[in-house]
N, C-alpha and C positions, 0 to 999 in steps of 0.2 A: 278763392274769391270771398270777400267779406261783404255782406248784405245788410243794409239798414232799411227797415220796413216802417214807414210812417203810418200812423193810425192802424197798428197791427191788430187791434181788437183782441180776440181770443187767441190769436196766434195761429189760426187755422190755415192761413196762407203759407205759414212757415213750413208746413208739411210738403208743399210743392217744391221746396228747395232741396229735399232729400236726394232727389235724382240729379240735381245740378252739381253735386259734389262741391258745395261751398265749404269754406273752412270756419266761418263765423257768421252768426246771425244776431242782429241788434233789433229788437222790437221796441217801438216807441208808441205810446198811446196816452190819450187824455184821461182815460178811465182809471179810477182808483183801484179797480179790480185787476190791474196789471200785476199786482203781487200774487194774486191767485193764479194768473196765467204763468208767472215765473215758476211757482211751486209745482204746478201741473207739468210744465215743460221739463223741469229738472228731474222729475220722476220717470221720464221716458229716456230711452237710450237712443241718442242721435249720433250721426257720424260727424257732427260739427258742434262747436261750442256756441253758447248763446248768452245774451244779456237782455234784460227788459228794463225800461225806464218809464216812469209816469211823467209826461210832458205834453204840451199842446204845440204841435209843429207850427200852428198859425200865429201863436202869440209868444211862445218861449224862444229864447235864444239857443237854438239847437247847436249852433257852431260852438258856443262857449261850453255847453254841456258836454259835447263830444270831445272837445279839446281837454277839458278838465279830467275826463275819464280816460284820456289818451286812446280814443277810439277813432279808427279810420275805416272808411268803407269804399269799396270799389264800385258798388252799385247801390243807388237809393231808389226805393220803389214806394209808391203810394197807390196801391191797388184799389180801385173803385172810389175812394173818398175824394180824390182830386176832381174826378169827373162829376161827382155829385155837387161839390162846391161850385164848380163852374156853371153847371146847369141851373143851380138855384140863385146864381148871381152874386156869389161871394167873391167878387173879383180880387179884392184886397187880400183875402185869405189865400187865393191861388198865387198871387204875386209873392206873398211872404214865404210860402212853401218853395 
């Protein structure tokens, strides 16, 4: 299974996928610190491959980005962030995601 994690932040939630036996993890986050996350992640031994991209799922065209990189996902998750957007009334952001 291939997972795409929107607003992955520090990648901490990616640790949860270790037990799920996924084959590939794609982390996408708006933070410019995503490069630091990528470097830290690559220094760890994981049972799955990973990629990290700096992008804003609410405003950037993720479909184009993923197609350009030839990335497909079986599961897309947005842990906690979508919930926060909806509670704060960012309905258009929720619709975009």
